N, CA and C atoms as an extended XYZ file, in Angstrom:
522
Properties=species:S:1:pos:R:3:atomname:S:1:resname:S:1:resid:I:1 pbc="F F F"
N       -17.601      -25.228       -0.086 N   MET     1
C       -16.841      -24.897        1.068 CA  MET     1
C       -17.292      -23.233        1.658 C   MET     1
N       -17.141      -23.007        2.902 N   HIS     2
C       -17.493      -21.972        3.435 CA  HIS     2
C       -16.039      -20.980        3.896 C   HIS     2
N       -15.827      -19.720        3.445 N   VAL     3
C       -14.976      -19.228        3.161 CA  VAL     3
C       -15.123      -17.791        4.001 C   VAL     3
N       -14.321      -17.886        5.458 N   PRO     4
C       -14.587      -16.603        6.300 CA  PRO     4
C       -13.936      -15.659        5.772 C   PRO     4
N       -15.076      -14.722        4.874 N   ILE     5
C       -14.620      -13.458        4.414 CA  ILE     5
C       -15.547      -12.161        5.120 C   ILE     5
N       -15.142      -11.456        5.616 N   TYR     6
C       -16.019      -10.457        6.391 CA  TYR     6
C       -16.172       -9.172        5.930 C   TYR     6
N       -17.110       -8.381        5.787 N   ALA     7
C       -17.122       -6.955        5.906 CA  ALA     7
C       -17.427       -6.470        7.031 C   ALA     7
N       -16.440       -5.228        7.158 N   LEU     8
C       -16.261       -4.450        8.587 CA  LEU     8
C       -16.731       -3.094        7.769 C   LEU     8
N       -17.826       -2.737        8.742 N   GLY     9
C       -18.899       -1.384        8.398 CA  GLY     9
C       -19.075       -1.511        7.034 C   GLY     9
N       -18.530       -0.319        6.165 N   ASP    10
C       -18.632        0.167        4.752 CA  ASP    10
C       -17.287       -0.854        4.135 C   ASP    10
N       -16.172       -1.266        4.872 N   ARG    11
C       -15.326       -1.718        3.754 CA  ARG    11
C       -15.883       -3.358        3.766 C   ARG    11
N       -15.557       -3.399        2.415 N   VAL    12
C       -16.070       -5.082        2.045 CA  VAL    12
C       -15.033       -5.405        0.873 C   VAL    12
N       -14.534       -6.727        1.247 N   PRO    13
C       -13.699       -7.389        0.163 CA  PRO    13
C       -14.055       -7.316       -1.316 C   PRO    13
N       -12.631       -7.248       -1.914 N   ALA    14
C       -13.253       -7.759       -3.241 CA  ALA    14
C       -12.464       -8.858       -4.069 C   ALA    14
N       -12.950       -9.668       -4.548 N   ILE    15
C       -11.802      -11.186       -4.565 CA  ILE    15
C       -12.236      -11.239       -6.218 C   ILE    15
N       -11.275      -11.434       -6.830 N   HIS    16
C       -11.901      -11.487       -7.997 CA  HIS    16
C       -12.129      -12.967       -8.128 C   HIS    16
N       -12.656      -13.515       -9.043 N   PRO    17
C       -13.481      -14.844       -9.279 CA  PRO    17
C       -12.683      -15.783       -9.653 C   PRO    17
N       -11.748      -15.584      -10.170 N   GLU    18
C       -10.559      -16.564      -10.654 CA  GLU    18
C        -9.690      -16.756       -9.529 C   GLU    18
N        -9.623      -16.058       -8.209 N   ALA    19
C        -8.678      -16.204       -7.219 CA  ALA    19
C        -9.369      -17.210       -6.242 C   ALA    19
N        -8.344      -17.981       -5.689 N   PHE    20
C        -8.680      -18.930       -4.681 CA  PHE    20
C        -8.249      -18.706       -3.515 C   PHE    20
N        -9.290      -18.669       -2.335 N   VAL    21
C        -8.903      -18.071       -1.116 CA  VAL    21
C        -9.537      -19.790       -0.258 C   VAL    21
N        -8.551      -20.058        0.502 N   HIS    22
C        -8.853      -21.600        0.980 CA  HIS    22
C        -9.666      -20.917        2.192 C   HIS    22
N       -10.561      -22.259        2.552 N   PRO    23
C       -11.777      -22.172        3.623 CA  PRO    23
C       -11.203      -21.740        5.033 C   PRO    23
N        -9.738      -22.096        5.266 N   ASP    24
C        -9.416      -21.573        6.670 CA  ASP    24
C        -8.151      -20.374        6.538 C   ASP    24
N        -8.569      -19.538        5.584 N   ALA    25
C        -7.774      -18.341        5.518 CA  ALA    25
C        -9.189      -17.023        5.896 C   ALA    25
N        -8.590      -16.352        6.271 N   VAL    26
C        -9.538      -15.278        6.483 CA  VAL    26
C        -9.115      -13.707        5.957 C   VAL    26
N       -10.341      -13.198        5.555 N   ILE    27
C       -10.392      -11.937        5.154 CA  ILE    27
C       -11.167      -11.180        5.083 C   ILE    27
N       -10.901       -9.892        6.031 N   ILE    28
C       -11.859       -9.003        6.748 CA  ILE    28
C       -11.526       -7.394        6.034 C   ILE    28
N       -12.679       -7.056        5.551 N   GLY    29
C       -12.524       -5.437        5.295 CA  GLY    29
C       -12.066       -5.281        4.029 C   GLY    29
N       -11.282       -3.989        3.872 N   ASP    30
C       -10.754       -3.813        2.541 CA  ASP    30
C        -9.849       -4.368        1.893 C   ASP    30
N       -10.242       -5.236        1.303 N   VAL    31
C        -8.898       -6.320        0.928 CA  VAL    31
C        -9.443       -6.491       -0.678 C   VAL    31
N        -8.358       -6.342       -1.560 N   ARG    32
C        -8.543       -6.578       -2.468 CA  ARG    32
C        -7.847       -7.588       -3.488 C   ARG    32
N        -8.442       -8.464       -3.865 N   VAL    33
C        -7.254      -10.033       -4.478 CA  VAL    33
C        -7.809       -9.999       -5.816 C   VAL    33
N        -6.635      -10.104       -6.553 N   GLY    34
C        -6.526      -10.208       -8.226 CA  GLY    34
C        -6.482      -11.672       -8.602 C   GLY    34
N        -6.949      -11.449      -10.192 N   ALA    35
C        -7.195      -12.821      -10.556 CA  ALA    35
C        -5.925      -14.052      -10.494 C   ALA    35
N        -6.453      -15.145      -10.334 N   LEU    36
C        -5.492      -16.325      -10.335 CA  LEU    36
C        -4.481      -16.280       -9.015 C   LEU    36
N        -4.822      -15.139       -8.219 N   SER    37
C        -3.970      -15.172       -6.765 CA  SER    37
C        -4.460      -16.175       -5.975 C   SER    37
N        -3.605      -16.742       -5.249 N   THR    38
C        -4.458      -17.724       -3.792 CA  THR    38
C        -4.015      -16.990       -2.356 C   THR    38
N        -4.858      -17.498       -1.392 N   ILE    39
C        -4.456      -16.956        0.075 CA  ILE    39
C        -4.844      -18.435        0.403 C   ILE    39
N        -3.637      -18.788        1.359 N   TRP    40
C        -3.724      -20.519        1.513 CA  TRP    40
C        -4.062      -20.178        3.298 C   TRP    40
N        -4.385      -21.490        3.620 N   PRO    41
C        -5.126      -21.872        5.031 CA  PRO    41
C        -3.777      -21.108        6.044 C   PRO    41
N        -5.037      -20.775        7.153 N   GLY    42
C        -4.485      -19.644        8.180 CA  GLY    42
C        -3.913      -18.432        7.743 C   GLY    42
N        -3.857      -18.000        6.707 N   ALA    43
C        -3.541      -16.665        6.397 CA  ALA    43
C        -4.632      -15.995        6.693 C   ALA    43
N        -4.540      -14.224        7.404 N   VAL    44
C        -5.439      -13.471        7.714 CA  VAL    44
C        -4.599      -11.986        6.921 C   VAL    44
N        -5.886      -11.846        6.458 N   LEU    45
C        -5.597      -10.033        5.635 CA  LEU    45
C        -6.778       -9.328        6.359 C   LEU    45
N        -6.234       -8.494        6.997 N   ARG    46
C        -7.190       -7.547        7.920 CA  ARG    46
C        -7.060       -6.213        7.016 C   ARG    46
N        -7.712       -5.691        6.831 N   GLY    47
C        -7.915       -4.147        6.179 CA  GLY    47
C        -8.615       -3.898        6.778 C   GLY    47
N        -8.712       -3.201        8.279 N   ASP    48
C        -9.858       -2.785        9.095 CA  ASP    48
C        -9.425       -1.133        8.965 C   ASP    48
N        -8.714       -0.815        8.780 N   GLU    49
C        -8.040        0.916        8.986 CA  GLU    49
C        -7.612        1.215        7.768 C   GLU    49
N        -7.058        0.674        6.476 N   GLY    50
C        -6.811        1.063        5.925 CA  GLY    50
C        -6.960       -0.429        4.488 C   GLY    50
N        -6.259       -0.100        3.433 N   TYR    51
C        -6.461       -1.147        2.416 CA  TYR    51
C        -5.188       -2.244        2.013 C   TYR    51
N        -5.773       -3.517        1.860 N   ILE    52
C        -4.711       -4.482        1.446 CA  ILE    52
C        -5.135       -4.900       -0.391 C   ILE    52
N        -4.033       -4.606       -0.883 N   SER    53
C        -4.327       -4.662       -2.308 CA  SER    53
C        -3.349       -5.825       -2.598 C   SER    53
N        -4.048       -6.879       -3.310 N   ILE    54
C        -3.071       -8.253       -3.691 CA  ILE    54
C        -3.440       -8.211       -5.452 C   ILE    54
N        -2.485       -7.955       -6.227 N   GLY    55
C        -2.284       -8.135       -7.653 CA  GLY    55
C        -2.649       -9.492       -8.073 C   GLY    55
N        -2.856       -9.442       -9.508 N   GLU    56
C        -2.786      -11.154       -9.975 CA  GLU    56
C        -1.542      -12.051      -10.175 C   GLU    56
N        -2.121      -13.290       -9.628 N   ARG    57
C        -1.013      -14.353       -9.802 CA  ARG    57
C         0.153      -14.332       -8.581 C   ARG    57
N        -0.702      -13.811       -7.845 N   THR    58
C         0.492      -13.773       -6.337 CA  THR    58
C         0.004      -14.814       -5.377 C   THR    58
N         0.512      -15.466       -4.094 N   SER    59
C         0.277      -16.404       -3.603 CA  SER    59
C         0.606      -15.821       -2.250 C   SER    59
N        -0.294      -16.025       -1.436 N   ILE    60
C         0.076      -15.713        0.130 CA  ILE    60
C        -0.236      -16.901        0.695 C   ILE    60
N         0.954      -17.242        1.267 N   GLN    61
C         0.949      -18.904        1.948 CA  GLN    61
C         0.588      -18.807        3.275 C   GLN    61
N         0.481      -20.007        3.350 N   ASP    62
C         0.003      -20.325        4.833 CA  ASP    62
C         0.546      -19.721        6.094 C   ASP    62
N        -0.517      -19.199        6.912 N   ASN    63
C        -0.280      -18.456        7.953 CA  ASN    63
C         0.254      -17.435        8.140 C   ASN    63
N         0.545      -16.582        6.943 N   SER    64
C         0.732      -15.194        6.797 CA  SER    64
C        -0.383      -14.314        7.133 C   SER    64
N         0.178      -12.872        7.927 N   VAL    65
C        -0.578      -12.294        8.246 CA  VAL    65
C        -0.036      -10.845        7.674 C   VAL    65
N        -1.411      -10.186        6.834 N   LEU    66
C        -1.088       -9.034        6.307 CA  LEU    66
C        -2.217       -8.124        6.877 C   LEU    66
N        -1.679       -6.780        7.676 N   HIS    67
C        -2.440       -5.430        8.151 CA  HIS    67
C        -1.962       -4.513        7.425 C   HIS    67
N        -2.314       -3.494        8.108 N   THR    68
C        -2.088       -2.074        7.319 CA  THR    68
C        -2.456       -1.091        8.715 C   THR    68
N        -1.796        0.187        8.088 N   THR    69
C        -2.480        1.266        9.161 CA  THR    69
C        -3.339        2.392        8.445 C   THR    69
N        -3.534        3.302        9.135 N   PRO    70
C        -4.652        3.974        8.597 CA  PRO    70
C        -3.645        5.373        7.339 C   PRO    70
N        -2.446        5.145        7.492 N   GLU    71
C        -1.682        6.201        6.923 CA  GLU    71
C        -1.156        5.144        5.760 C   GLU    71
N        -0.901        4.127        6.004 N   TRP    72
C        -0.147        3.041        4.987 CA  TRP    72
C        -0.484        2.010        4.400 C   TRP    72
N        -1.141        1.516        3.311 N   PRO    73
C        -1.790        0.336        3.171 CA  PRO    73
C        -0.774       -0.882        2.592 C   PRO    73
N        -1.412       -2.026        2.489 N   THR    74
C         0.008       -2.951        2.369 CA  THR    74
C        -0.983       -3.213        0.712 C   THR    74
N         0.071       -3.364       -0.067 N   VAL    75
C         0.246       -3.436       -1.227 CA  VAL    75
C         0.870       -4.660       -1.840 C   VAL    75
N         0.787       -5.355       -2.478 N   VAL    76
C         1.341       -6.826       -2.701 CA  VAL    76
C         1.419       -6.726       -4.687 C   VAL    76
N         2.458       -6.718       -5.562 N   GLY    77
C         1.654       -6.701       -6.885 CA  GLY    77
C         1.593       -7.933       -7.288 C   GLY    77
N         1.444       -7.711       -8.901 N   ASP    78
C         1.411       -8.915       -9.529 CA  ASP    78
C         2.698       -9.970       -9.896 C   ASP    78
N         2.566      -11.552       -9.681 N   GLU    79
C         3.274      -12.598       -9.427 CA  GLU    79
C         4.515      -12.418       -8.444 C   GLU    79
N         3.873      -12.188       -7.408 N   CYS    80
C         4.529      -12.324       -5.892 CA  CYS    80
C         4.543      -13.629       -5.692 C   CYS    80
N         5.431      -14.114       -4.723 N   VAL    81
C         5.441      -15.045       -3.725 CA  VAL    81
C         5.670      -14.830       -2.676 C   VAL    81
N         4.787      -14.614       -1.389 N   VAL    82
C         4.483      -14.483       -0.216 CA  VAL    82
C         4.821      -15.781        0.636 C   VAL    82
N         5.725      -15.959        0.956 N   GLY    83
C         6.065      -17.451        1.702 CA  GLY    83
C         5.010      -17.661        3.204 C   GLY    83
N         5.341      -18.875        3.853 N   HIS    84
C         4.724      -19.458        4.870 CA  HIS    84
C         5.265      -18.047        6.213 C   HIS    84
N         3.814      -17.951        6.429 N   ILE    85
C         4.692      -17.367        8.013 CA  ILE    85
C         5.228      -15.707        7.840 C   ILE    85
N         4.697      -14.884        6.685 N   VAL    86
C         5.383      -13.839        6.696 CA  VAL    86
C         4.400      -12.686        7.435 C   VAL    86
N         4.691      -11.731        7.652 N   HIS    87
C         3.910      -10.596        8.324 CA  HIS    87
C         4.053       -9.241        7.398 C   HIS    87
N         3.351       -8.701        6.755 N   LEU    88
C         3.522       -7.744        6.074 CA  LEU    88
C         2.524       -6.647        6.589 C   LEU    88
N         3.333       -5.414        6.648 N   GLU    89
C         2.046       -4.602        7.310 CA  GLU    89
C         2.662       -2.819        7.402 C   GLU    89
N         1.693       -2.535        6.301 N   GLY    90
C         1.897       -1.007        5.801 CA  GLY    90
C         3.210       -0.599        4.695 C   GLY    90
N         3.256       -1.793        3.739 N   CYS    91
C         4.362       -1.536        3.104 CA  CYS    91
C         4.022       -2.108        1.566 C   CYS    91
N         4.929       -1.560        0.494 N   THR    92
C         4.573       -2.234       -0.686 CA  THR    92
C         5.618       -3.136       -1.429 C   THR    92
N         4.934       -4.003       -1.685 N   ILE    93
C         5.896       -5.260       -2.525 CA  ILE    93
C         5.413       -5.107       -3.914 C   ILE    93
N         6.422       -4.606       -4.634 N   GLU    94
C         6.448       -4.525       -6.438 CA  GLU    94
C         6.100       -5.526       -7.083 C   GLU    94
N         5.917       -5.936       -8.323 N   SER    95
C         5.456       -7.158       -8.814 CA  SER    95
C         6.823       -8.125       -8.969 C   SER    95
N         6.650       -9.226       -9.172 N   ARG    96
C         7.551      -10.579       -9.363 CA  ARG    96
C         8.609      -10.338       -8.357 C   ARG    96
N         8.419      -10.436       -6.962 N   CYS    97
C         9.063      -10.105       -5.716 CA  CYS    97
C         8.696      -11.771       -5.261 C   CYS    97
N         9.804      -12.002       -4.172 N   LEU    98
C         9.418      -12.806       -3.366 CA  LEU    98
C         9.928      -12.610       -2.180 C   LEU    98
N         8.995      -12.886       -0.978 N   ILE    99
C         9.333      -12.794        0.570 CA  ILE    99
C         9.110      -13.900        1.106 C   ILE    99
N        10.485      -14.274        1.496 N   GLY   100
C        10.980      -15.681        1.868 CA  GLY   100
C         9.915      -15.765        3.449 C   GLY   100
N        10.115      -17.421        3.414 N   ASN   101
C         9.032      -18.186        4.704 CA  ASN   101
C         9.865      -17.063        6.077 C   ASN   101
N         8.745      -16.565        7.097 N   GLY   102
C         9.016      -15.891        8.311 CA  GLY   102
C         9.497      -14.753        8.187 C   GLY   102
N         9.868      -13.829        7.144 N   SER   103
C         9.837      -12.949        7.326 CA  SER   103
C         9.027      -11.966        7.851 C   SER   103
N         9.331      -10.691        8.208 N   ILE   104
C         8.493       -9.626        8.278 CA  ILE   104
C         8.863       -8.138        7.971 C   ILE   104
N         8.328       -7.627        6.901 N   VAL   105
C         8.419       -6.518        6.462 CA  VAL   105
C         7.380       -5.333        7.134 C   VAL   105
N         7.963       -4.256        6.959 N   LEU   106
C         7.216       -3.333        8.156 CA  LEU   106
C         7.184       -1.977        7.532 C   LEU   106
N         6.451       -1.110        8.119 N   HIS   107
C         5.685        0.142        7.836 CA  HIS   107
C         6.909        1.014        6.537 C   HIS   107
N         6.225        1.475        5.788 N   ARG   108
C         7.011        2.300        4.636 CA  ARG   108
C         8.006        1.577        3.855 C   ARG   108
N         8.107        0.403        3.821 N   VAL   109
C         8.981       -0.304        3.254 CA  VAL   109
C         8.465       -0.578        1.996 C   VAL   109
N         9.517       -0.579        0.771 N   VAL   110
C         9.362       -0.753       -0.757 CA  VAL   110
C        10.035       -1.575       -1.083 C   VAL   110
N         9.675       -2.882       -1.780 N   VAL   111
C        10.475       -3.797       -2.056 CA  VAL   111
C        10.285       -3.659       -3.281 C   VAL   111
N        11.158       -3.415       -4.080 N   ARG   112
C        11.086       -2.981       -5.851 CA  ARG   112
C        10.888       -4.278       -6.366 C   ARG   112
N        10.380       -4.142       -7.734 N   THR   113
C        10.057       -4.928       -8.808 CA  THR   113
C        11.437       -6.083       -8.984 C   THR   113
N        11.312       -7.417       -8.755 N   GLY   114
C        12.377       -8.250       -8.731 CA  GLY   114
C        13.370       -8.710       -7.909 C   GLY   114
N        12.720       -8.148       -6.463 N   ALA   115
C        13.656       -8.405       -5.079 CA  ALA   115
C        13.080       -9.080       -4.721 C   ALA   115
N        14.189       -9.794       -3.451 N   ILE   116
C        13.695      -10.724       -3.092 CA  ILE   116
C        14.108      -10.627       -1.616 C   ILE   116
N        13.207      -11.052       -0.604 N   VAL   117
C        13.379      -11.104        1.129 CA  VAL   117
C        13.734      -12.500        1.034 C   VAL   117
N        14.768      -12.530        1.749 N   ALA   118
C        15.276      -13.739        1.956 CA  ALA   118
C        14.353      -14.460        3.610 C   ALA   118
N        14.093      -15.627        3.485 N   ALA   119
C        13.648      -16.259        4.795 CA  ALA   119
C        14.334      -15.885        6.084 C   ALA   119
N        13.112      -15.736        6.782 N   ASN   120
C        13.723      -15.068        8.567 CA  ASN   120
C        14.076      -13.558        8.345 C   ASN   120
N        13.771      -13.069        7.607 N   SER   121
C        14.802      -11.510        7.581 CA  SER   121
C        13.736      -10.724        8.235 C   SER   121
N        14.017       -9.708        8.618 N   VAL   122
C        12.936       -8.350        9.216 CA  VAL   122
C        13.851       -7.159        8.672 C   VAL   122
N        12.801       -6.542        7.487 N   VAL   123
C        13.139       -5.443        6.719 CA  VAL   123
C        12.107       -4.325        7.632 C   VAL   123
N        13.301       -3.302        8.340 N   LEU   124
C        12.928       -2.324        8.972 CA  LEU   124
C        12.127       -0.953        8.553 C   LEU   124
N        11.530       -0.680        9.033 N   ASN   125
C        10.817        0.759        8.340 CA  ASN   125
C        11.552        1.436        7.813 C   ASN   125
N        11.015        2.258        6.347 N   ASP   126
C        11.372        3.315        5.820 CA  ASP   126
C        12.666        2.678        4.973 C   ASP   126
N        12.442        1.345        4.804 N   THR   127
C        13.623        0.877        4.152 CA  THR   127
C        13.332        0.368        2.673 C   THR   127
N        14.264        0.695        1.798 N   GLU   128
C        13.856        0.446        0.111 CA  GLU   128
C        14.818       -0.727       -0.385 C   GLU   128
N        14.128       -1.912       -1.015 N   VAL   129
C        15.261       -2.629       -1.190 CA  VAL   129
C        14.911       -2.680       -2.803 C   VAL   129
N        15.996       -2.661       -3.382 N   PRO   130
C        16.143       -2.136       -5.007 CA  PRO   130
C        15.555       -3.484       -5.740 C   PRO   130
N        15.135       -3.070       -6.862 N   SER   131
C        15.007       -4.276       -7.788 CA  SER   131
C        16.360       -4.832       -8.234 C   SER   131
N        15.944       -6.122       -7.964 N   GLY   132
C        17.296       -7.412       -8.291 CA  GLY   132
C        17.635       -7.486       -7.128 C   GLY   132
N        17.708       -6.680       -5.633 N   ALA   133
C        18.397       -7.115       -4.814 CA  ALA   133
C        17.967       -8.337       -3.993 C   ALA   133
N        18.583       -8.549       -3.023 N   LEU   134
C        18.742       -9.286       -1.764 CA  LEU   134
C        18.518       -8.659       -0.687 C   LEU   134
N        17.781       -8.908        0.222 N   ALA   135
C        17.556       -8.117        1.684 CA  ALA   135
C        17.488       -9.601        2.613 C   ALA   135
N        18.493       -9.719        3.260 N   ALA   136
C        18.740      -10.830        4.065 CA  ALA   136
C        19.365      -10.236        5.685 C   ALA   136
N        18.420      -11.136        6.556 N   GLY   137
C        19.085      -11.326        7.912 CA  GLY   137
C        18.256      -10.145        8.900 C   GLY   137
N        18.267      -10.039        9.947 N   SER   138
C        17.718       -9.560       11.039 CA  SER   138
C        18.599       -8.483       11.836 C   SER   138
N        18.317       -7.173       11.646 N   PRO   139
C        17.642       -6.671       10.498 CA  PRO   139
C        18.492       -6.888        8.888 C   PRO   139
N        17.682       -6.714        8.063 N   ALA   140
C        17.949       -7.419        6.582 CA  ALA   140
C        19.484       -6.177        6.146 C   ALA   140
N        20.228       -6.674        5.617 N   VAL   141
C        21.224       -6.411        5.057 CA  VAL   141
C        20.658       -6.160        3.256 C   VAL   141
N        20.768       -5.371        2.687 N   ILE   142
C        20.697       -5.010        1.113 CA  ILE   142
C        21.753       -5.644        0.541 C   ILE   142
N        21.838       -6.875       -0.617 N   LYS   143
C        22.652       -7.362       -1.538 CA  LYS   143
C        22.452       -7.087       -2.933 C   LYS   143
N        22.765       -5.811       -3.305 N   PRO   144
C        22.587       -5.641       -4.681 CA  PRO   144
C        22.659       -6.729       -5.987 C   PRO   144
N        22.050       -6.895       -6.442 N   GLY   145
C        22.132       -7.721       -8.202 CA  GLY   145
C        22.001       -9.217       -7.293 C   GLY   145
N        21.471       -9.720       -6.329 N   ARG   146
C        21.510      -11.185       -5.917 CA  ARG   146
C        20.409      -11.713       -6.096 C   ARG   146
N        19.219      -11.095       -6.009 N   ALA   147
C        18.054      -11.776       -6.464 CA  ALA   147
C        17.631      -12.791       -7.816 C   ALA   147
N        17.286      -13.838       -7.774 N   ASP   148
C        17.203      -14.730       -9.050 CA  ASP   148
C        15.738      -14.760       -9.461 C   ASP   148
N        15.814      -13.937      -10.648 N   PRO   149
C        14.337      -13.964      -11.032 CA  PRO   149
C        13.545      -15.305      -11.626 C   PRO   149
N        14.706      -16.231      -11.853 N   GLU   150
C        13.704      -17.547      -12.005 CA  GLU   150
C        13.435      -18.047      -10.946 C   GLU   150
N        13.753      -18.167       -9.946 N   HIS   151
C        13.446      -18.483       -8.493 CA  HIS   151
C        12.222      -17.866       -8.454 C   HIS   151
N        11.909      -16.809       -8.026 N   VAL   152
C        10.375      -16.234       -8.289 CA  VAL   152
C         9.703      -17.050       -9.489 C   VAL   152
N         9.847      -16.890      -10.687 N   ARG   153
C         9.058      -17.177      -11.775 CA  ARG   153
C         8.379      -18.492      -11.208 C   ARG   153
N         9.587      -19.573      -10.535 N   ARG   154
C         8.944      -20.858      -10.603 CA  ARG   154
C         8.013      -21.035       -9.283 C   ARG   154
N         8.142      -19.989       -8.399 N   GLY   155
C         7.043      -20.288       -7.449 CA  GLY   155
C         5.770      -19.395       -7.912 C   GLY   155
N         5.986      -18.710       -8.782 N   VAL   156
C         4.518      -17.970       -9.023 CA  VAL   156
C         4.010      -19.131      -10.194 C   VAL   156
N         4.704      -19.742      -11.066 N   ASP   157
C         3.767      -20.777      -11.815 CA  ASP   157
C         3.084      -21.722      -10.843 C   ASP   157
N         4.007      -22.298      -10.050 N   ALA   158
C         3.904      -23.580       -9.385 CA  ALA   158
C         2.404      -23.032       -8.511 C   ALA   158
N         2.200      -21.648       -7.987 N   TYR   159
C         0.948      -21.466       -7.411 CA  TYR   159
C        -0.130      -21.323       -8.084 C   TYR   159
N         0.099      -20.778       -9.226 N   VAL   160
C        -0.699      -20.477      -10.390 CA  VAL   160
C        -1.631      -21.805      -10.649 C   VAL   160
N        -0.607      -22.799      -10.641 N   ARG   161
C        -1.575      -24.102      -10.992 CA  ARG   161
C        -2.203      -24.567       -9.961 C   ARG   161
N        -1.735      -24.336       -8.659 N   ARG   162
C        -2.675      -24.779       -7.606 CA  ARG   162
C        -4.481      -24.014       -7.567 C   ARG   162
N        -3.995      -22.622       -8.114 N   ALA   163
C        -4.933      -21.787       -8.316 CA  ALA   163
C        -6.110      -22.476       -9.166 C   ALA   163
N        -5.950      -23.001      -10.472 N   ARG   164
C        -6.310      -23.492      -11.096 CA  ARG   164
C        -6.938      -24.946      -10.802 C   ARG   164
N        -6.519      -25.849       -9.881 N   THR   165
C        -6.665      -27.090       -9.564 CA  THR   165
C        -7.494      -27.030       -7.961 C   THR   165
N        -7.067      -26.290       -7.117 N   TYR   166
C        -7.635      -26.327       -5.668 CA  TYR   166
C        -9.142      -26.268       -5.924 C   TYR   166
N        -9.485      -25.184       -6.467 N   PRO   167
C       -11.023      -25.430       -6.667 CA  PRO   167
C       -11.957      -26.155       -6.716 C   PRO   167
N       -11.337      -27.008       -7.782 N   THR   168
C       -12.081      -28.074       -8.145 CA  THR   168
C       -12.094      -29.535       -7.420 C   THR   168
N       -10.540      -29.529       -7.013 N   ASP   169
C       -10.082      -30.862       -6.824 CA  ASP   169
C       -10.063      -30.947       -4.901 C   ASP   169
N       -10.020      -29.937       -4.291 N   LEU   170
C        -9.938      -29.655       -2.729 CA  LEU   170
C       -11.810      -29.894       -2.111 C   LEU   170
N       -11.282      -31.162       -1.432 N   ARG   171
C       -12.692      -31.462       -0.585 CA  ARG   171
C       -12.416      -32.043        0.806 C   ARG   171
N       -13.571      -31.482        1.643 N   ARG   172
C       -12.935      -31.746        3.181 CA  ARG   172
C       -13.670      -33.179        3.267 C   ARG   172
N       -13.043      -33.888        4.119 N   ILE   173
C       -13.549      -35.153        4.351 CA  ILE   173
C       -13.812      -35.979        5.433 C   ILE   173
N       -13.797      -34.989        6.578 N   VAL   174
C       -14.279      -35.620        7.739 CA  VAL   174
C       -14.652      -33.905        8.361 C   VAL   174
């Protein structure tokens, strides 16, 4: 299957051979994807002015958009779940975090290890979401100690299983 992965000038993606990138995702420029990570249909990772780094065992789900700025890269750690239709730009998501469906995480935001951003939340520029906290709402309100690490672990495990089966089981029939 053909996967649209593009170099842009001297910016060339680096995708671990054990990662899975769906053929309907798009990766452009300085994008790094770690082992057993998954990039799902409709996701766009555009590292044209800065870099995007995705750790190991992390899922970037359907129709999510990751972009960057010249000053602020977009970094997602290991064992993260980035839900459907998420927008990340110029932010840092540390390891073992969950970013809920439809969320927007903006410039210079840091989501600390084990934190969760609830579905449809907007985390505004320069916000820090502490470890173990839940950020919920638009704009997001920080709720300390409300993240459930088991919820994150289940999501990570499910997508790692998919990373192992999709490369061999996915086939286009039309």
